ChimeraX commands (.cxc) that place a marker at each C-alpha (Angstrom):
marker #1 position -57.10,-15.36,-47.20 radius 0.5
marker #1 position -53.83,-13.49,-47.48 radius 0.5
marker #1 position -54.66,-11.72,-44.25 radius 0.5
marker #1 position -55.26,-15.01,-42.45 radius 0.5
marker #1 position -52.04,-16.50,-43.82 radius 0.5
marker #1 position -50.08,-13.50,-42.71 radius 0.5
marker #1 position -51.58,-13.68,-39.23 radius 0.5
marker #1 position -50.77,-17.40,-38.97 radius 0.5
marker #1 position -47.18,-16.68,-40.04 radius 0.5
marker #1 position -46.88,-14.01,-37.33 radius 0.5
marker #1 position -48.30,-16.33,-34.68 radius 0.5
marker #1 position -46.01,-19.19,-35.71 radius 0.5
marker #1 position -42.98,-16.88,-35.69 radius 0.5
marker #1 position -43.88,-15.54,-32.26 radius 0.5
marker #1 position -44.34,-19.01,-30.90 radius 0.5
marker #1 position -40.99,-20.06,-32.34 radius 0.5
marker #1 position -39.29,-17.09,-30.72 radius 0.5
marker #1 position -40.88,-17.95,-27.38 radius 0.5
marker #1 position -39.64,-21.52,-27.68 radius 0.5
marker #1 position -36.10,-20.36,-28.54 radius 0.5
marker #1 position -36.15,-17.88,-25.70 radius 0.5
marker #1 position -37.35,-20.50,-23.27 radius 0.5
marker #1 position -34.60,-22.85,-24.43 radius 0.5
marker #1 position -31.81,-20.27,-24.25 radius 0.5
marker #1 position -32.73,-18.95,-20.79 radius 0.5
marker #1 position -31.93,-22.19,-18.96 radius 0.5
marker #1 position -28.57,-22.28,-20.81 radius 0.5
marker #1 position -27.77,-18.71,-19.72 radius 0.5
marker #1 position -28.86,-19.51,-16.17 radius 0.5
marker #1 position -26.62,-22.56,-16.06 radius 0.5
marker #1 position -23.65,-20.56,-17.36 radius 0.5
marker #1 position -24.23,-17.86,-14.75 radius 0.5
marker #1 position -24.57,-20.48,-12.02 radius 0.5
marker #1 position -21.34,-22.13,-13.17 radius 0.5
marker #1 position -19.49,-18.81,-13.08 radius 0.5
marker #1 position -20.83,-18.04,-9.62 radius 0.5
marker #1 position -19.91,-21.51,-8.35 radius 0.5
marker #1 position -16.38,-21.17,-9.79 radius 0.5
marker #1 position -15.97,-17.75,-8.15 radius 0.5
marker #1 position -17.19,-19.03,-4.78 radius 0.5
marker #1 position -14.79,-21.96,-4.94 radius 0.5
marker #1 position -11.84,-19.71,-5.84 radius 0.5
marker #1 position -12.88,-17.18,-3.17 radius 0.5
marker #1 position -12.97,-19.85,-0.47 radius 0.5
marker #1 position -9.52,-21.14,-1.45 radius 0.5
marker #1 position -8.06,-17.64,-1.61 radius 0.5
marker #1 position -9.55,-16.64,1.74 radius 0.5
marker #1 position -8.13,-19.77,3.37 radius 0.5
marker #1 position -4.73,-19.07,1.80 radius 0.5
marker #1 position -4.77,-15.44,2.98 radius 0.5
marker #1 position -5.73,-16.47,6.51 radius 0.5
marker #1 position -2.93,-19.04,6.53 radius 0.5
marker #1 position -0.38,-16.44,5.42 radius 0.5
marker #1 position -1.66,-14.04,8.08 radius 0.5
marker #1 position -0.57,-16.50,10.75 radius 0.5
marker #1 position 3.02,-15.52,9.91 radius 0.5
marker #1 position 2.28,-11.78,9.54 radius 0.5
marker #1 position 2.99,-9.14,12.15 radius 0.5
marker #1 position 5.88,-7.43,13.89 radius 0.5
marker #1 position 8.91,-9.07,15.49 radius 0.5
marker #1 position 11.05,-6.75,17.64 radius 0.5
marker #1 position 14.40,-7.55,19.20 radius 0.5
marker #1 position 15.04,-4.06,20.53 radius 0.5
marker #1 position 14.13,-0.41,20.10 radius 0.5
marker #1 position 16.43,2.62,19.95 radius 0.5
marker #1 position 15.69,6.13,21.20 radius 0.5
marker #1 position 16.89,9.52,19.96 radius 0.5
marker #1 position 17.69,8.44,16.41 radius 0.5
marker #1 position 18.84,11.34,14.27 radius 0.5
marker #1 position 18.72,9.76,10.82 radius 0.5
marker #1 position 18.33,6.53,8.89 radius 0.5
marker #1 position 19.37,4.98,5.60 radius 0.5
marker #1 position 16.94,3.60,3.03 radius 0.5
marker #1 position 18.52,0.73,1.15 radius 0.5
marker #1 position 15.64,0.82,-1.35 radius 0.5
marker #1 position 12.91,3.34,-2.12 radius 0.5
marker #1 position 9.44,2.34,-3.24 radius 0.5
marker #1 position 9.53,3.23,-6.96 radius 0.5
marker #1 position 7.29,5.92,-8.36 radius 0.5
marker #1 position 4.40,4.62,-10.48 radius 0.5
marker #1 position 2.36,6.65,-12.93 radius 0.5
marker #1 position -1.34,7.29,-12.38 radius 0.5
marker #1 position -3.23,4.11,-13.27 radius 0.5
marker #1 position 0.01,2.23,-13.98 radius 0.5
marker #1 position -0.57,-1.27,-15.34 radius 0.5
marker #1 position 1.37,-2.68,-12.36 radius 0.5
marker #1 position -1.72,-2.08,-10.21 radius 0.5
marker #1 position -3.53,-4.65,-12.38 radius 0.5
marker #1 position -0.73,-7.20,-12.61 radius 0.5
marker #1 position -1.04,-10.26,-10.30 radius 0.5
marker #1 position 2.78,-10.52,-10.26 radius 0.5
marker #1 position 3.45,-6.87,-9.36 radius 0.5
marker #1 position 6.37,-7.03,-6.92 radius 0.5
marker #1 position 5.19,-4.16,-4.70 radius 0.5
marker #1 position 1.57,-5.29,-4.60 radius 0.5
marker #1 position 1.41,-5.61,-0.80 radius 0.5
marker #1 position 2.42,-1.94,-0.47 radius 0.5
marker #1 position 0.60,-0.55,-3.49 radius 0.5
marker #1 position -0.94,2.22,-1.41 radius 0.5
marker #1 position 2.41,3.28,0.10 radius 0.5
marker #1 position 4.00,6.65,-0.65 radius 0.5
marker #1 position 6.46,6.35,-3.55 radius 0.5
marker #1 position 9.61,7.98,-4.84 radius 0.5
marker #1 position 10.50,11.29,-3.16 radius 0.5
marker #1 position 7.23,11.15,-1.21 radius 0.5
marker #1 position 8.40,7.88,0.34 radius 0.5
marker #1 position 11.61,9.60,1.44 radius 0.5
marker #1 position 9.70,12.64,2.71 radius 0.5
marker #1 position 7.41,10.48,4.83 radius 0.5
marker #1 position 10.35,9.74,7.17 radius 0.5
marker #1 position 11.38,13.40,7.42 radius 0.5
marker #1 position 7.97,14.95,7.98 radius 0.5
marker #1 position 6.17,15.56,11.26 radius 0.5
marker #1 position 3.24,13.60,12.64 radius 0.5
marker #1 position 0.14,15.36,13.98 radius 0.5
marker #1 position -2.10,13.16,16.14 radius 0.5
marker #1 position -5.70,13.68,17.15 radius 0.5
marker #1 position -6.03,13.65,20.97 radius 0.5
marker #1 position -9.53,12.23,20.63 radius 0.5
marker #1 position -8.26,9.07,18.88 radius 0.5
marker #1 position -5.18,8.14,20.89 radius 0.5
marker #1 position -5.17,4.58,19.52 radius 0.5
marker #1 position -4.58,5.81,15.96 radius 0.5
marker #1 position -1.60,7.35,14.27 radius 0.5
marker #1 position -1.80,10.88,12.95 radius 0.5
marker #1 position -1.31,12.66,9.67 radius 0.5
marker #1 position 2.11,13.48,8.21 radius 0.5
marker #1 position 2.88,17.07,7.23 radius 0.5
marker #1 position 5.99,19.08,6.29 radius 0.5
marker #1 position 8.17,20.53,9.06 radius 0.5
marker #1 position 6.98,23.94,10.17 radius 0.5
marker #1 position 3.29,23.18,9.68 radius 0.5
marker #1 position 1.16,24.49,12.53 radius 0.5
marker #1 position -1.22,22.11,14.33 radius 0.5
marker #1 position -4.75,22.29,13.00 radius 0.5
marker #1 position -8.08,21.67,14.65 radius 0.5
marker #1 position -7.97,18.57,16.89 radius 0.5
marker #1 position -4.23,18.15,16.38 radius 0.5
marker #1 position -1.61,17.83,19.08 radius 0.5
marker #1 position 1.82,19.41,18.94 radius 0.5
marker #1 position 3.82,17.65,16.22 radius 0.5
marker #1 position 6.08,14.67,16.73 radius 0.5
marker #1 position 9.14,15.18,14.58 radius 0.5
marker #1 position 10.43,12.79,11.99 radius 0.5
marker #1 position 14.10,12.12,11.29 radius 0.5
marker #1 position 16.53,14.97,10.65 radius 0.5
marker #1 position 17.99,13.25,7.61 radius 0.5
marker #1 position 17.47,10.23,5.39 radius 0.5
marker #1 position 20.31,8.70,3.39 radius 0.5
marker #1 position 19.44,6.89,0.17 radius 0.5
marker #1 position 21.66,4.63,-1.91 radius 0.5
marker #1 position 21.55,5.13,-5.66 radius 0.5
marker #1 position 20.90,2.20,-7.98 radius 0.5
marker #1 position 24.60,1.42,-8.35 radius 0.5
marker #1 position 24.94,1.09,-4.58 radius 0.5
marker #1 position 28.19,3.11,-4.67 radius 0.5
marker #1 position 26.77,6.55,-3.86 radius 0.5
marker #1 position 24.65,7.69,-0.95 radius 0.5
marker #1 position 22.60,10.86,-1.01 radius 0.5
marker #1 position 21.50,12.68,2.12 radius 0.5
marker #1 position 17.98,14.11,2.02 radius 0.5
marker #1 position 16.68,16.77,4.37 radius 0.5
marker #1 position 13.42,18.71,4.51 radius 0.5
marker #1 position 14.46,22.36,4.38 radius 0.5
marker #1 position 12.20,24.66,6.35 radius 0.5
marker #1 position 11.45,27.94,4.61 radius 0.5
marker #1 position 12.15,26.55,1.14 radius 0.5
marker #1 position 8.41,26.24,0.49 radius 0.5
marker #1 position 5.32,27.25,2.44 radius 0.5
marker #1 position 4.57,24.21,4.63 radius 0.5
marker #1 position 0.81,24.77,4.58 radius 0.5
marker #1 position 0.84,24.75,0.77 radius 0.5
marker #1 position 3.07,21.67,0.71 radius 0.5
marker #1 position 0.75,19.83,3.08 radius 0.5
marker #1 position -2.21,20.53,0.81 radius 0.5
marker #1 position -0.82,20.17,-2.64 radius 0.5
marker #1 position 2.76,19.21,-3.30 radius 0.5
marker #1 position 4.62,16.85,-1.04 radius 0.5
marker #1 position 8.41,16.50,-1.16 radius 0.5
marker #1 position 9.14,19.78,-2.95 radius 0.5
marker #1 position 10.98,20.98,0.14 radius 0.5
marker #1 position 13.60,18.24,-0.06 radius 0.5
marker #1 position 17.26,18.95,-0.70 radius 0.5
marker #1 position 19.93,16.34,-1.22 radius 0.5
marker #1 position 23.69,16.30,-1.09 radius 0.5
marker #1 position 26.28,13.57,-1.68 radius 0.5
marker #1 position 27.21,11.66,1.45 radius 0.5
marker #1 position 30.61,10.03,1.70 radius 0.5
marker #1 position 31.06,9.81,5.44 radius 0.5
marker #1 position 30.06,7.14,7.89 radius 0.5
marker #1 position 26.71,5.47,7.07 radius 0.5
marker #1 position 23.70,6.02,9.29 radius 0.5
marker #1 position 23.71,3.51,12.15 radius 0.5
marker #1 position 20.40,1.96,11.07 radius 0.5
marker #1 position 19.01,1.06,7.67 radius 0.5
marker #1 position 15.58,0.14,6.33 radius 0.5
marker #1 position 15.16,-2.51,3.67 radius 0.5
marker #1 position 12.24,-4.43,2.22 radius 0.5
marker #1 position 11.78,-7.74,0.46 radius 0.5
marker #1 position 8.60,-8.28,-1.52 radius 0.5
marker #1 position 7.12,-11.78,-1.39 radius 0.5
marker #1 position 6.20,-12.93,-4.90 radius 0.5
marker #1 position 4.98,-16.52,-4.81 radius 0.5
marker #1 position 3.29,-17.48,-8.12 radius 0.5
marker #1 position 1.01,-19.93,-6.33 radius 0.5
marker #1 position -0.16,-17.18,-3.97 radius 0.5
marker #1 position -0.41,-14.62,-6.73 radius 0.5
marker #1 position -2.74,-16.93,-8.67 radius 0.5
marker #1 position -5.21,-16.13,-5.87 radius 0.5
marker #1 position -4.14,-12.47,-5.67 radius 0.5
marker #1 position -2.35,-12.80,-2.33 radius 0.5
marker #1 position 0.82,-10.69,-1.98 radius 0.5
marker #1 position 3.29,-10.07,0.83 radius 0.5
marker #1 position 6.27,-8.02,1.89 radius 0.5
marker #1 position 8.87,-7.96,4.69 radius 0.5
marker #1 position 10.22,-4.67,6.01 radius 0.5
marker #1 position 13.47,-4.95,7.94 radius 0.5
marker #1 position 15.25,-2.56,10.29 radius 0.5
marker #1 position 18.97,-3.31,10.32 radius 0.5
marker #1 position 21.71,-2.35,12.77 radius 0.5
marker #1 position 24.44,-1.64,10.21 radius 0.5
marker #1 position 27.31,-1.90,12.67 radius 0.5
marker #1 position 26.36,-5.48,13.52 radius 0.5
marker #1 position 24.54,-6.56,10.36 radius 0.5
marker #1 position 21.64,-7.50,12.63 radius 0.5
marker #1 position 17.93,-7.27,11.90 radius 0.5
marker #1 position 16.49,-5.70,15.05 radius 0.5
marker #1 position 12.85,-5.60,13.89 radius 0.5
marker #1 position 10.75,-6.91,11.04 radius 0.5
marker #1 position 7.23,-6.33,9.76 radius 0.5
marker #1 position 5.64,-9.02,7.58 radius 0.5
marker #1 position 2.51,-7.89,5.75 radius 0.5
marker #1 position 0.02,-9.63,3.46 radius 0.5
marker #1 position -2.68,-8.21,1.21 radius 0.5
marker #1 position -5.46,-9.98,-0.66 radius 0.5
marker #1 position -7.73,-8.80,-3.50 radius 0.5
marker #1 position -10.95,-10.86,-3.41 radius 0.5
marker #1 position -11.91,-9.28,-6.74 radius 0.5
marker #1 position -9.04,-11.23,-8.34 radius 0.5
marker #1 position -7.92,-8.22,-10.36 radius 0.5
marker #1 position -11.35,-7.20,-11.64 radius 0.5
marker #1 position -11.58,-3.49,-12.42 radius 0.5
marker #1 position -15.00,-3.08,-14.05 radius 0.5
marker #1 position -15.87,-0.35,-11.52 radius 0.5
marker #1 position -12.69,1.61,-12.20 radius 0.5
marker #1 position -10.83,0.29,-9.17 radius 0.5
marker #1 position -7.09,-0.38,-9.21 radius 0.5
marker #1 position -7.02,-3.89,-7.71 radius 0.5
marker #1 position -3.78,-3.83,-5.70 radius 0.5
marker #1 position -4.05,-0.21,-4.65 radius 0.5
marker #1 position -7.66,-0.73,-3.59 radius 0.5
marker #1 position -6.95,-3.98,-1.72 radius 0.5
marker #1 position -4.08,-2.51,0.30 radius 0.5
marker #1 position -6.14,0.47,1.48 radius 0.5
marker #1 position -9.17,-1.27,3.01 radius 0.5
marker #1 position -9.91,-3.12,6.24 radius 0.5
marker #1 position -8.52,-6.09,8.16 radius 0.5
marker #1 position -10.29,-8.64,5.96 radius 0.5
marker #1 position -7.90,-7.68,3.14 radius 0.5
marker #1 position -4.72,-6.63,4.99 radius 0.5
marker #1 position -2.79,-8.19,7.86 radius 0.5
marker #1 position -1.64,-6.80,10.14 radius 0.5
marker #1 position -4.01,-3.87,9.83 radius 0.5
marker #1 position -3.82,-0.59,11.73 radius 0.5
marker #1 position -6.32,2.18,11.09 radius 0.5
marker #1 position -4.77,5.48,10.15 radius 0.5
marker #1 position -1.52,4.16,8.67 radius 0.5
marker #1 position -2.56,4.33,5.02 radius 0.5
marker #1 position 0.32,5.37,2.73 radius 0.5
marker #1 position 2.68,5.58,5.73 radius 0.5
marker #1 position 2.90,1.96,6.84 radius 0.5
marker #1 position 6.69,1.82,6.68 radius 0.5
marker #1 position 7.21,5.19,8.41 radius 0.5
marker #1 position 4.83,4.29,11.24 radius 0.5
marker #1 position 6.50,0.92,11.74 radius 0.5
marker #1 position 10.04,2.30,11.67 radius 0.5
marker #1 position 9.48,5.20,14.05 radius 0.5
marker #1 position 8.15,2.88,16.76 radius 0.5
marker #1 position 11.47,1.00,16.66 radius 0.5
marker #1 position 13.90,3.81,15.83 radius 0.5
marker #1 position 12.37,6.65,17.84 radius 0.5
marker #1 position 13.33,10.01,16.31 radius 0.5
marker #1 position 15.01,12.80,18.26 radius 0.5
marker #1 position 12.61,15.57,19.24 radius 0.5
marker #1 position 13.04,19.36,19.29 radius 0.5
marker #1 position 14.74,19.76,22.64 radius 0.5
marker #1 position 17.28,17.08,21.72 radius 0.5
marker #1 position 18.39,18.58,18.40 radius 0.5
marker link #1:1,2 radius 0.2
marker link #1:2,3 radius 0.2
marker link #1:3,4 radius 0.2
marker link #1:4,5 radius 0.2
marker link #1:5,6 radius 0.2
marker link #1:6,7 radius 0.2
marker link #1:7,8 radius 0.2
marker link #1:8,9 radius 0.2
marker link #1:9,10 radius 0.2
marker link #1:10,11 radius 0.2
marker link #1:11,12 radius 0.2
marker link #1:12,13 radius 0.2
marker link #1:13,14 radius 0.2
marker link #1:14,15 radius 0.2
marker link #1:15,16 radius 0.2
marker link #1:16,17 radius 0.2
marker link #1:17,18 radius 0.2
marker link #1:18,19 radius 0.2
marker link #1:19,20 radius 0.2
marker link #1:20,21 radius 0.2
marker link #1:21,22 radius 0.2
marker link #1:22,23 radius 0.2
marker link #1:23,24 radius 0.2
marker link #1:24,25 radius 0.2
marker link #1:25,26 radius 0.2
marker link #1:26,27 radius 0.2
marker link #1:27,28 radius 0.2
marker link #1:28,29 radius 0.2
marker link #1:29,30 radius 0.2
marker link #1:30,31 radius 0.2
marker link #1:31,32 radius 0.2
marker link #1:32,33 radius 0.2
marker link #1:33,34 radius 0.2
marker link #1:34,35 radius 0.2
marker link #1:35,36 radius 0.2
marker link #1:36,37 radius 0.2
marker link #1:37,38 radius 0.2
marker link #1:38,39 radius 0.2
marker link #1:39,40 radius 0.2
marker link #1:40,41 radius 0.2
marker link #1:41,42 radius 0.2
marker link #1:42,43 radius 0.2
marker link #1:43,44 radius 0.2
marker link #1:44,45 radius 0.2
marker link #1:45,46 radius 0.2
marker link #1:46,47 radius 0.2
marker link #1:47,48 radius 0.2
marker link #1:48,49 radius 0.2
marker link #1:49,50 radius 0.2
marker link #1:50,51 radius 0.2
marker link #1:51,52 radius 0.2
marker link #1:52,53 radius 0.2
marker link #1:53,54 radius 0.2
marker link #1:54,55 radius 0.2
marker link #1:55,56 radius 0.2
marker link #1:56,57 radius 0.2
marker link #1:57,58 radius 0.2
marker link #1:58,59 radius 0.2
marker link #1:59,60 radius 0.2
marker link #1:60,61 radius 0.2
marker link #1:61,62 radius 0.2
marker link #1:62,63 radius 0.2
marker link #1:63,64 radius 0.2
marker link #1:64,65 radius 0.2
marker link #1:65,66 radius 0.2
marker link #1:66,67 radius 0.2
marker link #1:67,68 radius 0.2
marker link #1:68,69 radius 0.2
marker link #1:69,70 radius 0.2
marker link #1:70,71 radius 0.2
marker link #1:71,72 radius 0.2
marker link #1:72,73 radius 0.2
marker link #1:73,74 radius 0.2
marker link #1:74,75 radius 0.2
marker link #1:75,76 radius 0.2
marker link #1:76,77 radius 0.2
marker link #1:77,78 radius 0.2
marker link #1:78,79 radius 0.2
marker link #1:79,80 radius 0.2
marker link #1:80,81 radius 0.2
marker link #1:81,82 radius 0.2
marker link #1:82,83 radius 0.2
marker link #1:83,84 radius 0.2
marker link #1:84,85 radius 0.2
marker link #1:85,86 radius 0.2
marker link #1:86,87 radius 0.2
marker link #1:87,88 radius 0.2
marker link #1:88,89 radius 0.2
marker link #1:89,90 radius 0.2
marker link #1:90,91 radius 0.2
marker link #1:91,92 radius 0.2
marker link #1:92,93 radius 0.2
marker link #1:93,94 radius 0.2
marker link #1:94,95 radius 0.2
marker link #1:95,96 radius 0.2
marker link #1:96,97 radius 0.2
marker link #1:97,98 radius 0.2
marker link #1:98,99 radius 0.2
marker link #1:99,100 radius 0.2
marker link #1:100,101 radius 0.2
marker link #1:101,102 radius 0.2
marker link #1:102,103 radius 0.2
marker link #1:103,104 radius 0.2
marker link #1:104,105 radius 0.2
marker link #1:105,106 radius 0.2
marker link #1:106,107 radius 0.2
marker link #1:107,108 radius 0.2
marker link #1:108,109 radius 0.2
marker link #1:109,110 radius 0.2
marker link #1:110,111 radius 0.2
marker link #1:111,112 radius 0.2
marker link #1:112,113 radius 0.2
marker link #1:113,114 radius 0.2
marker link #1:114,115 radius 0.2
marker link #1:115,116 radius 0.2
marker link #1:116,117 radius 0.2
marker link #1:117,118 radius 0.2
marker link #1:118,119 radius 0.2
marker link #1:119,120 radius 0.2
marker link #1:120,121 radius 0.2
marker link #1:121,122 radius 0.2
marker link #1:122,123 radius 0.2
marker link #1:123,124 radius 0.2
marker link #1:124,125 radius 0.2
marker link #1:125,126 radius 0.2
marker link #1:126,127 radius 0.2
marker link #1:127,128 radius 0.2
marker link #1:128,129 radius 0.2
marker link #1:129,130 radius 0.2
marker link #1:130,131 radius 0.2
marker link #1:131,132 radius 0.2
marker link #1:132,133 radius 0.2
marker link #1:133,134 radius 0.2
marker link #1:134,135 radius 0.2
marker link #1:135,136 radius 0.2
marker link #1:136,137 radius 0.2
marker link #1:137,138 radius 0.2
marker link #1:138,139 radius 0.2
marker link #1:139,140 radius 0.2
marker link #1:140,141 radius 0.2
marker link #1:141,142 radius 0.2
marker link #1:142,143 radius 0.2
marker link #1:143,144 radius 0.2
marker link #1:144,145 radius 0.2
marker link #1:145,146 radius 0.2
marker link #1:146,147 radius 0.2
marker link #1:147,148 radius 0.2
marker link #1:148,149 radius 0.2
marker link #1:149,150 radius 0.2
marker link #1:150,151 radius 0.2
marker link #1:151,152 radius 0.2
marker link #1:152,153 radius 0.2
marker link #1:153,154 radius 0.2
marker link #1:154,155 radius 0.2
marker link #1:155,156 radius 0.2
marker link #1:156,157 radius 0.2
marker link #1:157,158 radius 0.2
marker link #1:158,159 radius 0.2
marker link #1:159,160 radius 0.2
marker link #1:160,161 radius 0.2
marker link #1:161,162 radius 0.2
marker link #1:162,163 radius 0.2
marker link #1:163,164 radius 0.2
marker link #1:164,165 radius 0.2
marker link #1:165,166 radius 0.2
marker link #1:166,167 radius 0.2
marker link #1:167,168 radius 0.2
marker link #1:168,169 radius 0.2
marker link #1:169,170 radius 0.2
marker link #1:170,171 radius 0.2
marker link #1:171,172 radius 0.2
marker link #1:172,173 radius 0.2
marker link #1:173,174 radius 0.2
marker link #1:174,175 radius 0.2
marker link #1:175,176 radius 0.2
marker link #1:176,177 radius 0.2
marker link #1:177,178 radius 0.2
marker link #1:178,179 radius 0.2
marker link #1:179,180 radius 0.2
marker link #1:180,181 radius 0.2
marker link #1:181,182 radius 0.2
marker link #1:182,183 radius 0.2
marker link #1:183,184 radius 0.2
marker link #1:184,185 radius 0.2
marker link #1:185,186 radius 0.2
marker link #1:186,187 radius 0.2
marker link #1:187,188 radius 0.2
marker link #1:188,189 radius 0.2
marker link #1:189,190 radius 0.2
marker link #1:190,191 radius 0.2
marker link #1:191,192 radius 0.2
marker link #1:192,193 radius 0.2
marker link #1:193,194 radius 0.2
marker link #1:194,195 radius 0.2
marker link #1:195,196 radius 0.2
marker link #1:196,197 radius 0.2
marker link #1:197,198 radius 0.2
marker link #1:198,199 radius 0.2
marker link #1:199,200 radius 0.2
marker link #1:200,201 radius 0.2
marker link #1:201,202 radius 0.2
marker link #1:202,203 radius 0.2
marker link #1:203,204 radius 0.2
marker link #1:204,205 radius 0.2
marker link #1:205,206 radius 0.2
marker link #1:206,207 radius 0.2
marker link #1:207,208 radius 0.2
marker link #1:208,209 radius 0.2
marker link #1:209,210 radius 0.2
marker link #1:210,211 radius 0.2
marker link #1:211,212 radius 0.2
marker link #1:212,213 radius 0.2
marker link #1:213,214 radius 0.2
marker link #1:214,215 radius 0.2
marker link #1:215,216 radius 0.2
marker link #1:216,217 radius 0.2
marker link #1:217,218 radius 0.2
marker link #1:218,219 radius 0.2
marker link #1:219,220 radius 0.2
marker link #1:220,221 radius 0.2
marker link #1:221,222 radius 0.2
marker link #1:222,223 radius 0.2
marker link #1:223,224 radius 0.2
marker link #1:224,225 radius 0.2
marker link #1:225,226 radius 0.2
marker link #1:226,227 radius 0.2
marker link #1:227,228 radius 0.2
marker link #1:228,229 radius 0.2
marker link #1:229,230 radius 0.2
marker link #1:230,231 radius 0.2
marker link #1:231,232 radius 0.2
marker link #1:232,233 radius 0.2
marker link #1:233,234 radius 0.2
marker link #1:234,235 radius 0.2
marker link #1:235,236 radius 0.2
marker link #1:236,237 radius 0.2
marker link #1:237,238 radius 0.2
marker link #1:238,239 radius 0.2
marker link #1:239,240 radius 0.2
marker link #1:240,241 radius 0.2
marker link #1:241,242 radius 0.2
marker link #1:242,243 radius 0.2
marker link #1:243,244 radius 0.2
marker link #1:244,245 radius 0.2
marker link #1:245,246 radius 0.2
marker link #1:246,247 radius 0.2
marker link #1:247,248 radius 0.2
marker link #1:248,249 radius 0.2
marker link #1:249,250 radius 0.2
marker link #1:250,251 radius 0.2
marker link #1:251,252 radius 0.2
marker link #1:252,253 radius 0.2
marker link #1:253,254 radius 0.2
marker link #1:254,255 radius 0.2
marker link #1:255,256 radius 0.2
marker link #1:256,257 radius 0.2
marker link #1:257,258 radius 0.2
marker link #1:258,259 radius 0.2
marker link #1:259,260 radius 0.2
marker link #1:260,261 radius 0.2
marker link #1:261,262 radius 0.2
marker link #1:262,263 radius 0.2
marker link #1:263,264 radius 0.2
marker link #1:264,265 radius 0.2
marker link #1:265,266 radius 0.2
marker link #1:266,267 radius 0.2
marker link #1:267,268 radius 0.2
marker link #1:268,269 radius 0.2
marker link #1:269,270 radius 0.2
marker link #1:270,271 radius 0.2
marker link #1:271,272 radius 0.2
marker link #1:272,273 radius 0.2
marker link #1:273,274 radius 0.2
marker link #1:274,275 radius 0.2
marker link #1:275,276 radius 0.2
marker link #1:276,277 radius 0.2
marker link #1:277,278 radius 0.2
marker link #1:278,279 radius 0.2
marker link #1:279,280 radius 0.2
marker link #1:280,281 radius 0.2
marker link #1:281,282 radius 0.2
marker link #1:282,283 radius 0.2
marker link #1:283,284 radius 0.2
marker link #1:284,285 radius 0.2
marker link #1:285,286 radius 0.2
marker link #1:286,287 radius 0.2
marker link #1:287,288 radius 0.2
view
């Protein structure tokens, strides 16, 4: 009898568990469906917002200038630490340029040489330190600027940066340690004729959908005139999710045209340099 009672208790318990499981599964399914529906709705709104912002993105050019020796950077993209929390912050000011070179590497990007691949003439090349020899499938280098002036945070002092050939092995620098060939000196003379500035677009309504923008301006300092401007927008459709180890803003700004506008293949980390040198065309070897 005890054996039968025990068996009945087991069967009743199993049946109860099946009933509970059957009841909970529809609840879980409904919650998952609700989450998916909410994501799809937010995604559609964000995509529409990004596409609307992209209508105002792109380059506006009043004029170009040839044989430019040097430029001034009014601001430098600040250096962030590896995995900095800014990459995960919807209100991060520099979100639209999160994949851009930073700190001294940002300065170096304007001084270094560009090596293009002759087989992909529609794409920009790679940036390497002065003195680097062309590698396989690389054309002769196109030089960057001879100097870059940078204002300090007070705005009262300018420093002139130059990439010094022979200070470090250029092949080693290109592989491992950018910007260690830079030297700077105080600059008190006449400012460079042209300056580069940027203005990050931080609209809380846009950032709620993880849409960020920036404007990069090239300024004729003698006239106080903006002669060219690049407006750029970036969107993270993951809305800041990082379960796969991604850094949302850095990841979003480094992918294709469905996340970045305008988008040009081959400009990753050098967007500002490759915009500026099409407007302010640097002097080349025979002109220096």
